[in-house]
N, C-alpha and C positions, 0 to 999 in steps of 0.2 A: 299651174299658173305660168304666165309668160315671163320668164326670168331674163329676157333680153332687154327689159326696161326696168329701171329703178334698182333699189338695193334690197336684196332678199336675204333672210336669215335662215341658217340651218344649224343642226346639231350633229356632231360626229357620233356621239352615243347619248342615249337617254337613260342609262341605268341609274343615274343619280338624280334624275328629274323627279320632283315631288308632284303629288296630285295637285297641290295648290299652284305650283309653278306652271304646270301644263294648262291648268284651267285659266290662269291669268294671262299667260303669254303665248299659249299654243297656237292661237289664231295667227300669230305673226311668223311662225316657223313653217317654211315651205317644204323642208326636207330633213329627215333624220336618217343619216347614213347607216348607223347600226342601231336599230330599234329593238328593244326587248319585247317579246311577244305579249307579256301581260300589260304593256303600256299601249298596245294598239287601240283598244276601245276608248281609252282616255283621249288620245289624239283625234280619233274619229269623231268624238263628241263635240270637240271645239273647232276642228279643222278637217272636214271630210276630204278635202283636196290635197292634204299633205302627202308627200311621197315618203313611205316608210319602207326601209330596206332591211332585209334579213342578212346578217353578217355571216359569211363563210370564208375560210382561207381558200385561195384559189387552187393551190397545188397540194394541200394536205386534206385528210379526210374531214368532212364538213359537219358532222353531227355527233352528239353524245350517244353513248351506248357501250356495248362490250368492247368495241374497237377504240374506245376513248379511255384515257387515263388522266389522272391529275398531273399537273406540271412537275410536282415534287415527289410523286409517288412512284411505285414500280412501273416498268414499261409493259403493263398488261395489254395495252392497246397494240403494241408491236406483235406480241405473241398471238393475239387474235387474228391479225392480218396474215401473219406467217402461216397460220393454220388454215384459215378460211379463204383468203384471197392472196396467196403468196406472190403471184405474178404481177400484182399491181404495186408492190413495194419498190420504191426507187432507192438504189444504193450508191454509195461512193465507190471509187475504183478498187478498194480493197475487197469488194464483193460481200462484205459483212456489215459494215456500218451504214445504216440508213442515211440519206442525205438530209440530216436534220437542219432546220433553219435556225441559225444562231444570230441573235441581235445584241448589239452593244448595250451593256447595262441590264440585259434581260436574260442572258444565257440562251440555251438551246431549247427549242420547242419539242421536247420529248413527248409531250402529250399528244402531238398530232403527227401521225405517220405520213411521210412524204410519198406521193403517189405518182405513177407513170402516166403522164398526160397523153402519151401516144397510144395508149391502149383504150379502145372504145368503151371497155367495161368500166373504166374510171369515170367517164362522164355519165354513164348509165347509173352508177352508184351515186354520184353527186346529185343527179336529178331526183332519184327515188328517196335519198336520205335527207335532202335539204330543200331542193327547189320546189318539188310538189307539195311537201308539208308547208312551205312558206306561202304558197298560193292558197292553200286551204285555211291558213291562219289569218289571211287578210293582208299580207304584205303586198306592196306594189313594186318592189324592186329587190335586186340581189346586190349586196355589197361584197365585192371580192377583195379580200385583204391580202397584203404582202405581194401584190401583183408586180411582176417584173419580167424583163426580157433577157436578162443576163443570168448565167448559171453560177451565181455567186456561192451557192452551197455545194458546188462540185458534184452534182448528180452525174452518175456515170453509166449505170445500166440496171438490168433486172434479171432475176432468175425466172426463166420462161421455158416451158416445155422440157423441164428436167436439166436444162443447161443455162449457161450465162449468155445473155444477149447484151452486147456492147452498144449503147446508144450514143455516147458522146466520147470525145477524144480522151483517151486514157492518160496522155501526157499532160494536157492542159485543158481539162473539161470546162474550166471557168470561161474560156474564150472561144468556145465552140459555137459557131453561127447556127449549127443545126438545132441547138436548144432554142434559140430565138424563133426559128421557123416553126418548131413544134409548138411553142407557146402560142404563137399567132394562129396556127391551125386550130388548136384547142379553143382559143378565144372565139374564133368565127363559128365553130361548131356549137360551143356552149351558148353563145349569144343567140344563135338561131333557135335553139331549143327553148331557151328561157323566154325569148320574145313570143314564141308560140303560146306559152302559158300566160302571156299578158303582163309580164314583169319587165321593168327596165334593168339594165346592167351597168353598174357604176364601180369600176375597180379603184382601189387605192394605188395609184400609179404615180410615183414620184420620179419622173424622168425629166432631166433638165434640158435635154437636147431635142429640138424639133427635127426629127428625121423620118425616114420611111417607116420605121417600126412604130413610132408615136402616131403617125398618120393612120397606119393600119389599125391600131387599137382604137383610135378615135372613130374610125369609120365603122367598126364592129360594135361599139358600145354606145352608151347614152350620156356619158359624162365621166369626169375624173375627180377623185378626191386626191389632192396633192399635198404632201407634207413638206415640200420644198417649193421654191419659187417656180412659177409656170414657165414653160418654154418660151423663148423669145422668137417671134416670127421675123425672119429677115426678108426684105424686099427682093 
């Protein structure tokens, strides 16, 4: 639907949407940013044109399986990655601790191993484990969560080829512009591949400043989910 006119409704998640609720109000919802797979047929029955997005974290492994563990359980997911795809695991500068994403009030996301976006194998895995199954399931978009251009989790490097490869500044990795450039490069590559599959790309991008990075993300993707006020455009 043309959302440049009128007021349009969307849901961030539909995991708590009831059958009755979808049946009654689903025709008024144009977009579900994080739709659960079992809800897809219900939305399609009342609103075939609704955009339904598959949720995946943009820099952590995207799908359940032996490489996934529960948030409060043992880190079996990390052990799987270290055994099967060790070169993709992104570490802090101590070369031992993964660059876990830690959120205020939520703790650290030990269930999701952080991955090196500079390695083409990471995007290959994301496509095969999440994007292609999303297309087959009937999704029409990919929702990239926790998207950002700053290295706030202090990612530093990877173990590659039997040695350590330094990716970001060891003294101050959080302010390394190389990280921003690498995220933007991955975003362009990922969006191109996802668009080929016929899906839209909508990151959860809460960036308050309208700068070159914001414009680059906007040009590569199809919309933002913002948890803060949108950027102010200056004349």
